[in-house]
C-alpha positions in Angstrom: -108.8 79.1 -2.8 -109.3 78.5 -6.5 -105.6 78.7 -7.0 -104.9 76.1 -4.3 -106.7 73.3 -6.1 -104.2 73.0 -9.0 -101.3 73.4 -6.5 -102.6 70.6 -4.3 -103.1 68.4 -7.3 -99.5 69.0 -8.5 -98.0 68.3 -5.0 -100.0 65.0 -4.8 -98.9 63.9 -8.2 -95.3 64.7 -7.2 -95.5 62.6 -4.1 -97.1 59.7 -5.9 -94.5 59.7 -8.6 -91.7 59.7 -6.1 -93.0 56.6 -4.4 -91.4 53.2 -5.3 -94.4 51.1 -4.0 -97.5 50.7 -6.1 -99.9 51.1 -3.1 -99.8 51.8 0.6 -101.9 50.7 3.5 -102.4 51.4 7.1 -99.9 53.7 8.8 -97.8 54.2 5.6 -100.9 55.6 3.7 -101.7 57.9 6.7 -98.1 59.3 6.8 -98.2 60.0 3.1 -101.5 62.0 3.4 -100.1 64.0 6.3 -96.9 64.8 4.3 -98.9 65.8 1.2 -101.3 68.2 3.2 -98.3 69.8 5.0 -96.5 70.6 1.7 -99.7 72.0 0.1 -100.5 74.2 3.2 -96.9 75.4 3.3 -96.8 76.4 -0.4 -100.2 77.9 -0.2 -99.2 80.1 2.8 -96.1 81.3 0.9 -98.3 82.3 -2.0 -100.9 84.0 0.2 -98.2 86.0 2.0 -96.9 87.0 -1.5 -93.5 85.5 -0.7 -93.8 83.5 -3.9 -96.2 83.6 -6.8 -98.5 80.7 -7.7 -96.5 80.2 -10.8 -93.3 79.8 -8.8 -94.9 77.3 -6.4 -96.1 75.2 -9.4 -92.6 75.4 -10.9 -91.1 74.2 -7.6 -93.5 71.2 -7.6 -92.6 70.4 -11.2 -88.9 70.5 -10.5 -89.3 68.2 -7.4 -91.4 65.8 -9.5 -88.7 65.6 -12.2 -86.0 65.0 -9.6 -88.0 62.3 -7.9 -88.6 60.6 -11.2 -84.9 60.7 -12.0 -83.8 59.4 -8.5 -86.4 56.6 -8.7 -84.9 55.4 -12.1 -81.4 55.6 -10.7 -82.3 53.5 -7.6 -84.1 50.9 -9.7 -81.1 50.5 -12.0 -78.8 50.2 -9.0 -80.9 47.6 -7.1 -81.8 45.5 -10.2 -81.7 41.8 -9.1 -81.4 42.6 -5.4 -83.6 40.8 -2.9 -85.3 42.9 -0.4 -85.6 41.4 3.0 -88.1 43.0 5.4 -87.0 43.6 9.0 -87.9 40.7 11.3 -87.9 41.3 15.0 -85.5 39.1 17.2 -88.4 37.5 19.0 -89.8 36.2 15.7 -86.3 35.0 14.7 -86.0 33.0 17.9 -89.4 31.4 17.5 -88.6 30.4 13.9 -85.3 28.8 14.9 -86.9 26.8 17.7 -89.6 25.5 15.3 -87.0 24.5 12.7 -84.8 22.7 15.2 -87.7 20.7 16.6 -88.7 19.6 13.1 -85.2 18.8 11.7 -83.4 17.3 14.8 -85.1 13.8 14.8 -84.2 13.3 11.1 -80.6 14.4 11.5 -80.1 12.1 14.5 -81.7 9.2 12.6 -79.3 9.8 9.6 -76.2 10.1 11.9 -77.0 6.9 13.8 -77.7 5.0 10.6 -74.4 6.2 9.1 -72.5 5.3 12.3 -73.9 1.8 12.3 -73.1 1.2 8.6 -69.6 2.7 8.6 -68.5 1.7 12.1 -67.8 5.1 13.6 -69.1 7.0 16.5 -70.0 10.5 17.3 -66.7 12.6 17.5 -65.6 13.0 21.0 -67.9 10.4 22.4 -65.1 7.8 22.7 -61.5 8.1 23.8 -59.2 9.0 20.9 -56.9 6.0 21.4 -59.6 3.5 20.6 -59.4 4.5 17.0 -55.9 3.0 16.8 -56.8 -0.3 18.4 -57.9 -3.4 16.4 -59.5 -6.3 18.3 -59.4 -9.9 17.0 -60.5 -13.3 18.4 -61.6 -16.8 17.6 -63.4 -19.7 19.2 -63.2 -23.4 18.4 -65.4 -26.1 19.8 -64.1 -29.6 18.9 -65.3 -33.1 19.1 -62.4 -35.5 19.0 -62.3 -39.3 18.7 -59.0 -41.2 19.3 -59.0 -44.7 17.8 -56.1 -47.0 18.7 -54.7 -49.8 16.6 -55.7 -53.4 17.4 -52.1 -54.5 17.8 -51.3 -51.9 20.4 -50.4 -53.2 23.8 -51.3 -51.4 27.0 -48.7 -49.9 29.3 -45.9 -50.0 26.8 -45.5 -46.4 25.6 -43.7 -44.3 28.2 -45.1 -41.0 29.2 -41.9 -39.2 30.2 -43.7 -36.0 31.0 -45.8 -37.6 33.7 -42.8 -39.5 35.0 -40.7 -36.3 35.4 -43.7 -34.6 37.1 -44.1 -37.4 39.6 -40.4 -37.8 40.3 -40.1 -41.5 39.2 -41.7 -44.3 37.3 -42.9 -45.9 40.5 -44.5 -42.7 41.7 -46.2 -42.1 38.4 -47.8 -45.6 38.5 -50.2 -46.2 35.6 -49.7 -42.6 34.5 -46.1 -43.5 33.6 -47.5 -44.8 30.2 -49.5 -43.2 27.5 -52.9 -44.5 26.7 -52.5 -46.8 23.7 -55.5 -49.1 23.7 -58.6 -47.3 25.1 -60.5 -45.4 22.5 -61.3 -41.9 23.7 -64.2 -39.5 22.9 -63.9 -35.9 24.2 -64.9 -32.3 23.7 -62.3 -29.6 23.5 -62.3 -25.8 23.4 -59.9 -23.2 22.2 -60.5 -19.5 22.8 -58.3 -16.6 21.9 -58.7 -12.8 22.1 -56.1 -10.3 20.9 -55.5 -6.5 20.6 -53.2 -4.8 18.2 -52.6 -1.0 18.6 -50.9 1.5 16.2 -48.7 3.3 18.7 -46.8 5.7 16.4 -45.4 5.9 12.9 -44.4 2.3 12.0 -44.8 1.0 15.6 -47.5 -1.4 16.7 -48.0 -3.3 20.0 -49.9 -6.6 20.3 -51.4 -8.6 23.1 -53.3 -11.9 23.1 -54.7 -14.2 25.7 -55.7 -17.8 25.2 -56.9 -21.0 26.8 -54.7 -24.1 27.3 -52.1 -25.6 29.6 -49.5 -23.2 31.0 -46.8 -25.9 30.3 -47.8 -27.1 26.9 -46.2 -24.7 24.4 -47.8 -26.1 21.2 -51.5 -26.5 22.0 -54.1 -24.1 23.3 -57.0 -26.6 23.5 -58.8 -27.2 26.8 -60.6 -30.6 27.3 -64.1 -30.5 28.7 -64.9 -32.3 31.9 -63.4 -30.1 34.7 -66.3 -30.6 37.1 -67.3 -27.0 36.4 -63.9 -25.5 37.2 -62.9 -22.5 35.1 -60.3 -22.9 32.4 -56.7 -21.7 32.5 -56.2 -18.5 30.5 -52.7 -17.1 29.9 -50.8 -14.4 28.2 -50.1 -16.0 24.8 -48.5 -13.0 23.0 -47.2 -9.6 24.0 -44.9 -7.8 21.5 -43.8 -4.5 20.0 -43.2 -4.4 16.2 -41.4 -1.9 14.1 -42.4 -2.1 10.4 -41.6 0.9 8.2 -43.1 1.0 4.7 -42.0 2.8 1.5 -44.2 4.9 -0.8 -45.7 1.8 -2.3 -46.7 0.5 1.2 -44.1 -2.3 1.0 -42.6 -3.3 4.3 -38.8 -3.5 3.7 -38.1 -4.6 7.3 -39.9 -6.0 10.3 -38.4 -6.0 13.8 -40.4 -7.7 16.6 -39.6 -8.0 20.3 -41.4 -9.8 23.0 -43.6 -12.9 22.9 -44.7 -13.0 19.2 -46.3 -15.1 16.4 -43.9 -17.2 14.4 -41.6 -15.0 12.3 -40.7 -17.9 10.1 -42.1 -19.1 6.8 -43.4 -22.5 7.8 -46.2 -23.8 5.4 -46.8 -27.0 7.5 -46.5 -28.0 11.2 -43.4 -30.1 10.5 -41.1 -28.1 12.7 -43.3 -25.8 14.7 -47.0 -26.1 15.7 -49.4 -23.4 14.6 -50.2 -22.5 18.2 -46.6 -22.0 19.2 -45.4 -18.5 20.1 -41.8 -17.3 20.3 -40.1 -15.3 23.0 -37.3 -13.0 22.0 -36.2 -10.8 19.1 -36.7 -11.4 15.4 -35.8 -9.2 12.4 -36.7 -9.6 8.7 -35.1 -7.7 5.9 -36.6 -7.7 2.4 -35.2 -6.7 -1.0 -38.1 -6.1 -3.3 -38.2 -6.3 -7.1 -40.8 -6.1 -9.7 -43.8 -3.7 -10.1 -45.3 -2.3 -6.8 -48.9 -3.5 -6.1 -50.3 -2.1 -2.9 -47.5 -3.5 -0.8 -47.4 -6.9 -2.5 -44.1 -7.3 -4.3 -41.7 -10.1 -5.1 -38.8 -10.0 -2.7 -35.8 -11.8 -1.3 -35.7 -11.9 2.4 -33.6 -12.9 5.4 -34.9 -13.5 8.9 -32.8 -13.7 12.0 -33.8 -14.3 15.5 -32.7 -15.2 19.1 -35.2 -16.8 21.5 -34.6 -17.8 25.1 -36.0 -21.3 25.5 -35.3 -21.9 29.2 -33.4 -19.6 31.6 -31.1 -21.5 34.0 -30.7 -19.3 37.1 -28.2 -21.7 38.8 -26.0 -21.8 35.7 -26.7 -18.8 33.4 -24.1 -20.0 30.8 -26.2 -23.2 30.4 -29.4 -21.4 29.6 -31.2 -22.8 26.6 -31.6 -20.7 23.5 -32.9 -21.0 19.9 -30.6 -19.1 17.5 -32.1 -19.2 14.0 -32.0 -17.8 10.5 -34.0 -18.2 7.3 -33.2 -17.1 3.8 -35.9 -17.2 1.1 -37.9 -15.7 -1.7 -41.5 -14.6 -2.1 -42.3 -14.5 -5.8 -45.5 -13.0 -7.3 -46.0 -14.9 -10.5 -48.6 -12.6 -12.1 -51.4 -11.1 -10.1 -52.7 -14.3 -8.5 -50.0 -17.0 -8.5 -47.4 -17.1 -5.8 -44.3 -19.1 -5.0 -42.6 -19.0 -1.6 -39.3 -20.7 -0.8 -37.4 -20.8 2.5 -34.3 -22.4 3.8 -33.8 -22.2 7.6 -31.4 -23.3 10.3 -32.6 -23.7 13.9 -29.9 -24.2 16.5 -31.1 -25.2 19.9 -28.2 -24.6 22.3 -27.8 -26.6 25.5 -31.0 -28.4 24.8 -29.7 -32.0 25.5 -29.5 -33.6 28.9 -26.5 -34.1 31.1 -26.0 -37.0 33.4 -25.9 -36.1 37.1 -23.0 -37.3 39.3 -24.1 -40.4 41.2 -26.6 -39.5 44.0 -26.7 -35.8 43.1 -29.1 -33.5 41.2 -26.6 -31.1 39.9 -27.8 -31.1 36.3 -31.6 -31.5 36.8 -32.1 -28.2 34.9 -31.0 -30.0 31.7 -34.3 -31.9 31.7 -37.0 -30.2 29.5 -40.0 -28.7 31.3 -42.4 -30.4 28.9 -42.2 -33.6 26.9 -44.8 -34.8 24.4 -43.7 -38.0 22.6 -41.1 -39.4 20.2 -37.7 -38.0 20.9 -34.9 -40.1 22.4 -34.7 -39.7 26.2 -32.4 -41.0 28.9 -32.5 -40.9 32.7 -30.1 -38.2 34.0 -30.9 -38.8 37.7 -28.2 -41.6 38.0 -29.8 -42.9 41.2 -28.1 -45.8 42.9 -31.4 -47.4 44.1 -33.5 -46.3 41.1 -36.1 -44.6 43.4 -36.0 -41.4 41.3 -36.1 -40.8 37.6 -35.7 -37.7 35.5 -35.6 -38.0 31.7 -33.9 -35.6 29.3 -33.1 -35.4 25.6 -30.4 -37.6 24.4 -29.6 -35.8 21.1 -28.6 -32.3 20.1 -31.0 -30.4 17.8 -29.5 -28.3 15.0 -32.3 -28.5 12.5 -32.0 -27.7 8.7 -35.4 -27.0 7.1 -36.3 -26.5 3.4 -39.9 -25.3 2.7 -41.9 -24.6 -0.5 -45.4 -23.4 -1.1 -47.0 -22.7 -4.5 -50.4 -21.1 -5.0 -52.2 -21.2 -8.3 -55.7 -19.7 -9.1 -58.1 -21.8 -11.2 -61.1 -19.5 -11.6 -62.2 -18.5 -8.1 -60.5 -21.6 -6.6 -56.9 -21.8 -5.2 -54.7 -24.8 -5.7 -51.9 -25.0 -3.1 -48.9 -27.4 -3.1 -46.7 -27.6 0.0 -43.4 -29.4 0.3 -41.5 -29.3 3.7 -38.4 -31.3 4.6 -36.2 -31.3 7.6 -33.0 -32.9 8.9 -31.4 -32.7 12.3 -27.8 -32.2 11.3 -26.8 -32.0 15.0 -27.6 -35.6 15.5 -24.5 -37.9 15.9 -24.9 -41.5 17.0 -21.5 -41.4 18.8 -22.4 -38.3 20.7 -25.7 -39.8 21.8 -24.0 -43.0 22.9 -21.4 -41.0 24.9 -24.0 -38.8 26.6 -26.8 -41.3 27.3 -25.4 -44.8 26.7 -28.0 -45.3 24.0 -26.7 -47.0 20.9 -29.0 -46.4 17.9 -28.8 -45.4 14.3 -29.6 -41.8 13.3 -33.4 -41.2 13.0 -33.2 -37.5 12.2 -35.2 -36.8 9.0 -38.8 -35.8 8.2 -41.0 -34.4 5.5 -44.6 -33.3 4.8 -46.3 -33.2 1.4 -49.7 -31.5 1.0 -52.3 -30.5 -1.6 -55.1 -28.1 -1.1 -58.0 -27.0 -3.4 -61.0 -24.8 -3.1 -61.9 -21.3 -2.0 -59.1 -19.3 -0.6 -61.0 -18.7 2.7 -63.9 -21.1 3.6 -65.0 -18.7 6.3 -65.5 -15.7 3.9 -69.1 -16.6 3.2 -71.7 -19.4 3.4 -71.1 -22.2 1.0 -67.4 -21.6 0.6 -65.3 -24.8 0.9 -61.8 -26.1 0.8 -60.2 -29.6 0.8 -56.7 -30.5 1.9 -54.8 -33.8 1.8 -51.3 -34.6 2.9 -48.7 -37.1 4.1 -46.5 -36.7 7.2 -43.3 -38.6 8.0 -41.2 -37.5 11.0 -38.5 -39.7 12.5 -37.7 -39.8 16.2 -35.1 -37.1 16.5 -35.9 -35.0 13.4 -37.4 -32.1 15.4 -38.3 -31.3 19.0 -41.4 -33.3 19.9 -42.7 -30.6 22.3 -42.8 -27.9 19.6 -44.1 -29.8 16.5 -47.7 -30.7 15.5 -49.7 -31.4 18.7 -52.6 -33.3 16.9 -51.2 -35.8 14.4 -50.7 -39.2 16.1 -51.4 -37.5 19.4 -48.5 -35.0 18.8 -44.8 -35.4 18.7 -42.4 -37.3 16.4 -41.7 -41.0 15.4 -44.9 -41.0 13.4 -46.1 -41.4 9.8 -49.4 -41.4 8.0 -51.8 -39.3 5.9 -54.5 -36.7 6.8 -57.5 -35.2 5.1 -59.2 -31.9 6.0 -62.5 -30.5 4.7 -63.6 -26.9 5.5 -67.2 -25.6 4.8 -68.5 -22.1 5.4 -71.7 -21.9 7.4 -71.8 -18.1 7.5 -69.4 -15.2 7.3 -66.6 -15.9 9.8 -68.2 -19.2 10.9 -67.1 -22.5 9.4 -67.1 -26.2 10.0 -63.9 -28.3 9.7 -63.6 -32.1 9.7 -60.2 -33.7 9.8 -59.2 -37.3 9.8 -55.6 -38.4 10.6 -54.3 -41.9 10.1 -51.1 -42.3 12.1 -48.7 -45.1 13.0 -45.4 -45.4 14.7 -42.2 -45.5 12.6 -39.9 -47.3 14.9 -41.5 -50.1 16.9 -41.7 -51.8 19.4 -43.8 -50.9 21.0 -46.7 -50.8 18.5 -48.5 -47.5 18.6 -51.1 -46.8 15.9 -53.5 -44.0 16.5 -56.2 -42.6 14.1 -57.9 -39.3 15.1 -61.2 -37.8 13.9 -61.8 -34.1 14.7 -64.9 -32.1 14.0 -64.5 -28.4 14.7 -67.0 -25.5 14.8 -65.0 -22.3 14.3 -65.9 -18.7 14.7 -63.8 -15.6 14.4 -64.2 -11.9 14.8 
């Protein structure tokens, strides 16, 4: 057994040298001891049985030790920089994943909700896809209005042709056959509008808007308070499809709109058309750009053409009333901030004037307008023998030529705006009016508006923003259609002149206060009809 001690020592040294770990514990240490004893006993048995000599056994151990040392060095060079990951049972993995999820989930949800609230998006898939293509807009206006009549006005002298036509005669209308011209009036009014515009496909959009207001009044969407709690009328104000392709610089070289649409015309004032007026039909604008592209804003020459049914006449389709119109103009970008817009338009209202009925018949009742405001020349087309019925219609034709200009100039953060708007009804002919209606009068067919504005570009953009506007308005009796022009100045309509002042002040983002004073008087009297109006509006938009 004396020879077995050096052999056992050599085998142990060999096994220790071949190990890659500095120490072992537990089952690994036990396995190493068992392996060492087995090798020692095996080699010792071979020596005892004279199969090999002790020197040969020692040499075998030495060779094994040298090979183990070499293999260890090779493995260390190959695995340099490698990260050794111990085996982790699946049950441990599942438990770790569960703990991480419970710890991280609240923070992730909090961050996602905060980002959605800030950036205006939702969790993908939570809402229908089409909602991402729809933009909602709306506005509310609460108004206090005071109507102050002139001291020289005389009661029951200004005819209300709209009420007369609705009643069927002057006698049936009674006191309502005349506009109020002497009793000052204080009232509250409301306008509410809500619209949607959706991007349907490439270059196509569709728009819808509902609003308050009378179903018959085309140029005002205001509703007067005092309905004994009855709900207000709400109607479809706009419904259209628009095609507007853009080039690489985002410039819209053409716009085609069909349906009931916002005004397609450049109209810097309400001389011809009221702001609340919508148009039914088809309009097309072509633009020829020039100058340097700037995010879709480019100087351009344009032409707009449109056809709009005004009133369909079922009993006589060839007599249906239409507006056929065109406008030629320029939109000039003078530097980055300044802008000059010029437009020359021609508006031809076909079959708009009245036609006298044969005696005792109502053959041409359809020629009377469905709504009359104030100012135009009217005559009774009923031609009743006993005068028990009355129906008033327009005495003149309306072929309106309009020249408009608006210039914007920046002074620091403030914008100075100058507006000039002039109109002439070239379709008015005194001889034609006399032949049609029996009314002999000189042509009163011109009008104009001059206006200056100064202040912030948008008073509703932030608190403390402001803007002031002042202007003068002069519109003769038959210059434009009284039903479609400004519905506020002098109570709306034509045959009025005077100045107006407007002040806007921002109360918060998208909330602003407006105060407007309008001093109006009749152009052609009698009867005397002076009317000053004060309006205080609280406006909100979204």
